[in-house]
C-alpha positions in Angstrom: -0.1 0.0 -0.1 1.3 3.4 -0.9 0.6 5.6 2.2 1.0 8.9 -0.3 -2.1 7.8 -2.2 -3.8 7.2 1.2 -3.6 10.4 2.5 -4.3 12.3 -0.9 -7.7 13.5 -0.9 -9.6 11.6 2.3 -13.1 12.0 2.0 -15.1 11.7 5.2 -17.9 9.1 4.0 -19.9 9.0 7.6 -20.1 7.7 11.0 -21.3 4.1 12.5 -22.5 4.1 15.8 -22.1 0.3 17.0 -22.3 -1.6 20.1 -18.9 -0.4 21.7 -17.5 2.1 19.6 -18.2 4.9 16.9 -16.2 4.2 13.7 -15.4 7.2 11.3 -15.1 6.2 7.5 -12.9 7.9 5.2 -12.5 7.2 1.3 -9.3 7.5 -0.6 -8.8 6.5 -4.1 -8.1 2.9 -3.7 -9.0 2.5 0.0 -11.3 3.0 2.8 -9.7 4.1 6.1 -11.8 3.0 9.3 -11.0 5.3 12.4 -12.1 4.7 16.0 -11.5 6.2 19.2 -11.6 4.5 22.8 -14.5 5.1 24.8 -13.0 4.7 28.3 -11.6 7.8 30.0 -8.5 6.3 30.8 -7.7 5.5 27.3 -9.2 8.9 25.9 -7.3 10.3 23.0 -6.4 6.7 22.1 -7.9 4.6 19.2 -7.1 2.4 16.2 -7.5 2.4 12.5 -8.2 0.0 9.6 -7.2 0.2 6.0 -9.9 -1.7 3.5 -9.3 -2.1 -0.1 -12.4 -0.7 -2.0 -12.1 -4.0 -4.0 -13.0 -5.8 -0.9 -15.9 -3.5 -0.4 -17.3 -4.0 -3.8 -16.9 -7.6 -3.8 -18.9 -8.1 -0.5 -21.6 -5.8 -2.0 -21.6 -7.9 -5.3 -22.0 -11.1 -3.3 -24.5 -10.4 -0.4 -26.2 -7.5 -2.0 -30.2 -7.9 -0.9 -29.3 -10.2 1.8 -30.5 -9.7 5.3 -29.0 -11.1 8.4 -25.4 -10.9 7.2 -22.2 -11.2 9.8 -18.8 -10.9 9.7 -18.2 -14.8 10.1 -20.4 -15.1 7.3 -18.3 -12.8 5.0 -14.9 -14.7 5.9 -16.9 -18.1 5.0 -18.1 -16.8 1.6 -14.6 -15.4 0.9 -12.1 -18.1 2.0 -10.5 -18.9 -1.6 -10.3 -14.9 -2.1 -8.0 -12.3 -0.7 -10.6 -9.8 -0.2 -11.4 -10.7 3.6 -8.6 -12.5 5.4 -10.1 -11.9 9.1 -13.1 -11.4 10.8 -12.0 -8.1 11.7 -11.5 -7.2 8.1 -15.0 -8.2 7.4 -16.5 -6.5 10.3 -14.9 -3.2 9.1 -16.3 -3.7 5.4 -19.5 -3.8 6.9 -18.8 -0.6 8.7 -17.8 0.7 5.6 -21.3 -0.5 3.7 -23.1 1.4 6.7 -21.4 4.5 6.4 -22.0 4.8 2.7 -25.6 3.7 3.1 -25.3 0.4 1.5 -26.2 -1.3 4.6 -27.8 -1.1 7.9 -27.1 -2.8 11.2 -30.4 -4.9 11.7 -29.7 -5.8 15.4 -27.1 -7.1 17.9 -27.4 -10.9 18.8 -25.9 -13.2 21.4 -22.9 -12.2 22.6 -23.1 -9.0 21.2 -22.8 -10.4 17.3 -23.9 -7.6 14.7 -26.3 -8.5 12.0 -26.5 -6.5 8.8 -28.9 -5.8 6.1 -27.0 -5.1 2.8 -28.6 -3.4 -0.1 -28.3 -4.5 -3.8 -25.4 -2.7 -5.3 -25.8 0.0 -7.9 -24.4 -1.0 -11.6 -21.6 1.1 -11.1 -19.8 2.8 -8.1 -18.8 6.2 -9.3 -17.0 7.7 -6.1 -13.2 6.9 -5.0 -12.1 5.0 -8.2 
C-alpha cells in the first residue's frame, strides 16, 4: 500500500455507531480508512484504524447485496478462496464501511453482541473513489 495515495484526498463518508464504539469512515482513491476512538476515560485520545481496499467492499456488496442478517463470520466463510477478506476484523470493517456509505444497515445485535447487517443491492457502477 502506498501511504501517499491513502493520505491524498481523504473524503469523509460517515459515522457508524456500533455496540461498543463509533467508527468514522474515510475514502481514498483505492482504499477506505476506518478510524475508531476509545470510549474509556483512561484511554481518552487513543484509538485505532484499519485500511480496507475498495475492491473488497465492492466484492462484498456484489456477493451479499440484497441479503439480510449478514455477519462478519458469514463474509469470511464466503470469501475463503479469495484475498478480499482475510479476517473477521476485516469483514466487520467492510460492513461498517457499507453502513457509512448507506449501502447497509445494522439490523440488530445478537447473542454475545454479534452484529447482523442488512446489505442493499449494489448499484450498477460505483462512481466515487475509483
